[in-house]
N, C-alpha and C positions, 0 to 999 in steps of 0.2 A: 781552158777556154770553152765556154758553153756555146751551144748552137741553139738559136731561137727559131722555132718553127711552130706554126699554128696547128697543123695536122700531119699525121703520118709518122713513120719511124725513119730516122736518119740511118743510113747504112754505114756507120762508123765502126770499124772492127775493134777499136780500143775504147769505145764509149758505152756507158749504160744509159739508156733513155729513162729519165724520170719524168713522169707525165703530170702536168698540171691541168686544170680544167680546160684551158684553151691553147695550150702550147706544150711542146716537148723540149726539155733541156737535157742534153747528155752530160754526164759527169765523167771526165777522163779516168781511166783505170788501166792498170797493167796486170790485174789478176781478177779471178772470179769473185764476185761479191753477191751476197744474197740480197734480193730486193723484193718489193711487193709485187702483187700480180699485175699491176699496171705497168711494170717495167719488163725489160728483157735482159738476158745475160749475153755478153759478147763472147766471141772466141778469144782465147788467151793469145796475146801477141807473142810471136817468137822473138828471141833476142836478136838485136841488130845494132849497128852503130848509129842508127837514127835516134834522135831524141824521143823518149817515150814519156808521155804524160803520166803523172803519178796516181796513186790510189786514193780514192775519196775517203773521208773520215767517217762517213755515215752511210747506212743502207736505207735510210728513211725515204719514203715516197715524196717528201717535201723537197722543194728545190734546195740544193746545196751547191754552192759555188766550189770549183775544184781547188784542191789544196796541194800544191807541189811538194815534193819531198826532195831534200838535198841529195839523197842517194841517187836520184834519177838525173840530176843536173850535171852536164858535162863540164862546164867551165865556170865554176863559182868564183867570185872575187876573193881576195885574200881574207884569211880568218880575222875576225875582230880581235882587238887587243885586250878587251875587257871581258871578264867572266861574270860580272854583276848582273843580277836580274832586274836592277832598278835602272830604268832608262834615264840617261842624262843627255839633255839637249846639247848639241854641239854649238860652237860659236857661229854667229851669222855668216852666211856665205859671202865671199868676196864679190864685188860688183862684176867681176869677169865671168862668174858662173851662175849669175841670176838672170832669169828671164822675166818679162812682164806677163802678168795674167791676161792682159789685154792683147788679143791677137792683132796682127797687122792686117792690112788689106790683102785679100786673096789675089794672087797673081793669075793671069789668064791661063787657061788649060794648056795652051800651046807653048808655055814658057820653056825655054831651054834650060838644061842643067848648068848651073853656074860653074865658074872655074876656081872657086875657093873664096871669092869676094875679099881677098886680102887677109884671110884668117891666118893665124900663126899656131894652129893646133898641131898636136903631135902627129908625125907621120913616120912610124917605124920603117926600117928597111923592108921592102917588099910589100908594103901596105899601099892602099889606094886612098888618096887624100879626100877628106870630107869637103864637099863642094860649097857649103854655105858658111856664112859668118853669123854672128848674133844679130838680132833685130832685122832679119831679112823680110822681104815682101811675100815670101812663100809660106810663112808661118811655120817654118821648120825650126826646131829647137836642138842645138848641139848638146850632146850628153858627155860629161867627163872628158872634155877635149884634151886634157893634159895626160890622159892615160893611153894605153895602146889602141883602144877603139877610136881615139882621135875625133870624137863627136858623133860617131854612128850609134844607133840604138842597139848596141851590142854590149856584152859584159866588158868591164874595164880591161880585162886581160885578153880580149879577142881583137883581131884585126880584120878589116875589110881587105880581102885578098883578090887577086885576079881569078877569073873563072868561078866567081861566087856571087851570091845575092847579099846585098848590104842594106839592111833596114835603117830608117831614120825616124826620129820622133817629131811629133807635131805639137803645137801650142794647145793648152787646155781647151776642150770643146771641139777640136779638129782631129781628123783621122787621116792616116796615110792612104792615099788612093792608088798606090803603086805596089804591085805584087806580081808574081809569076802567073800569067794567065793559064798555063798548062797544069798548075798545081790543083788537083781535085781531091786530095785526101786530107782529112783533118789531122791525121797523124801519119808519120812516115814520109815518103818521098814528097817533097814540095812544101811541107808544112813549115819549113823555116825560110822559104823563099819570098820574103817580103822586101820592099824597097826597090833599089836600083840594081841592075846587073852590071858587074864588072867583067869585061871579056879578058881574053888571055893577055892582052896588052895593058890591062887596067883601065881601059876606056869605059866610062859609065854610059848606060843607056836607060831610057825611060820606057818601061814595058807598055803602060797604058797611056799612049801619047795624047789622047783626047781628054784626059783627066788632069786636074791640077795635082801638085805634089801633096798638098794638104787641103782637105775639104771639110767644111763645117758639118758637124754631126747633127743629131736630131734637135739639139738645143733645148731639150725639155726636162733636164735634170741637172742639179747643181748641189754643191755642198754649202750649207749655211752654218758657219762656225760662230757660235755664241760664246765660245771659250775665250779666255784672256791670252791665249798663245796660239801660234800658227799650227796647222795640221797639214801633213802631206799625204795625198792619195797617190799610190804608185801603180800605174797601169802596166799590165803585162804586154810584151811585144809578141804579136801574133797576127799574121804569120811571122815567125822569128823564133828565138830561143826561149820564149815565154818567161824571161826574166822580168821582174817587176821594177822597171827602171825609168818609166816615163812619168815625170812628176806633174801633178796638179796641186798647187799649194793654196790653201784657204788661210788668209791672214787672220789675226785675232779680230773677232767681231766682223769678219768679212765673208765674202762668197767666192766661189770659183766654179766655172762650168765644168761638167764632166763630159768626156767624149762618149756619148751614147750613139752607137753606129746604126745606120739604117739597114733595112733588110737586104739591100743590095751589096752590103759589105762581103768580103771574101767568104764564100760558101755559107753565108747566112750566120756566121759566128758573131758573138757578142763581145762586149768589153768587160774586163775584170780588173778590179782595183784592190790593192792591199792598203789599208788606211792606218797610218802610224799613230802613235801616242801624241798627246798635246806637246807643243814645244819642238815639233819635228819640222824639217825643211826638205828641200829637194835632195840633200845629201843622204837622207835616210832611205831613198828609193834605191835599194840595193838588195841583192840576194843575201838574206840573213841566216842565222842558225839559232840553236837553242840557248846560246849565251846572251843574246841581245834581241829584244822584241822590236825588230825593224823588218821591213820588207815582208817576206812570206811568213814571218813570225809576228807580224803586227796584230793588234787586237781585233780588227774588223776586216771583212771582205765585202765589197760592194760589187754588184754586177748590173749590166743593163744592155738592152738592145731591142731593136724593132723586129717583130715577127712578120711573116708574110700576110697575116691577117690585118696588118696596118697598125695594130696596137704596139705600144712600147712596154716592156716588162723590166722593172728595176727591183733589185733585191738587196737585203742586208743580212749578214750572218756573223755571229761572233766566231772568230777564228779558233777552232779546236786546238791548233798548234800552240797558241798563246797560253791557254790554260794548262795543257798537258805538259808544257815546259816548266810550269810552276810560277809563271809571272802573275803578279797580283792583279786580280780583277778590279780592286779598288783604285788602281792606278789608271784604269781606262775610263773614259767619259761614256756618256750614254748617246744613243742614236735613235732618232725617230724619222720615218719618212712622212712628210707632211705635204698634202696637196696644195699647190699654189693657185690652181685654177683649172677649170674644165672637168671632164669626167674621169675621176680616179677611182678605181675599184680595189678596195682593201680586202684582206682576208677576213674570215669570220671573226667577229668581235670588233671590226672596224678600226683596228690598229695594226701598225707594223713598226715595231720598235724593239730595241735591245737595251736592257738595263741590268747592271750588276752581273754581267756575264750570261744572262738568259734573255732569250727573245720571246716575243708574244706568240710566236709559232715555233715549235721545236725545230732546231737546226736551221732557223732562218725563215724569213718571210718575203713574199713577192707582192708588189703592187702593180696593177695594170693601168697604163695611161692611154686613154682614148685619143683620137685625133684632136689636136689643139690643146690637150691637157699638159700640165707641167707639175713638177714636184721637187722638193728639196730634201736632202739628207741633213737633218738638223742635228748638230753636235751640241750637247749641253751637259 
């Protein structure tokens, strides 16, 4: 998860600050990395039981979105059953696991936590029940409700337990406005404390009582899919376990809003998306591995967030894990960030795009959106 800031250096002990002309974005790391003079080295984090964000794949001074490593992840989902490097799209999801890209009306901030709304999601012994059903007025989206997570924005083999924080997912274009208000570290204690808190009796509470459960994001970036098949963008859960499991699906020839968070989001952090191959659906928003190009092994990484200067910064990078695993670049589509209106500031050369496994700027490019501007990640 990157942090968007217009000036100054963020005091994140596990992050390297990579400076752009008008903002700083740290890339998570758990070891020393050589960087240019515009960046600084962090102290090496000591080992602990707390989730540690992984090492970046590049030392360039150009923005690089973070790339998790499966060795750092604590609770990955079950291993895929295929070892083929050719992605095969799964059958369409059943109607019980599909959500609409069109968000529902936002519920009032003072809305109470529901009691389950009649859902029949999985509730393992000792787990806390997910409080929403499908198509609720809070714009909350249940994830893999038939698995142990039972709808929570957690890995399928994780449960929401008493005395813990339990994150939830929001519809495309919306972000969760609930997190631990005492969590002030990007990594370490509190960095997984998103969502609702379950006390010792499993009773859920809403930490930010004056905020809605899901709030509309900046609304200034979307995916425009010109391909003949659907494509899923998988947002990481943060604060949370950083698994890329929150789906935004752009249908064939369609669009979908991305959740670009405002500068008031938790500690000024931004949104990160792993974007799967054509023919993908919400079911491919999982923690992957080198045998299958889904999730963190997807071909593209998109990022975005508003900085304190009021500008929004969005980026695209070809995922180095995709190519290093030997997946075919020719199987991936191309991506270009196109200005839809307003003041959009592009890198030198006036383009920000990735074609054939290479981007117009080495290691990815960033576009600045001024107030009122909007842009699309065009897939072609």
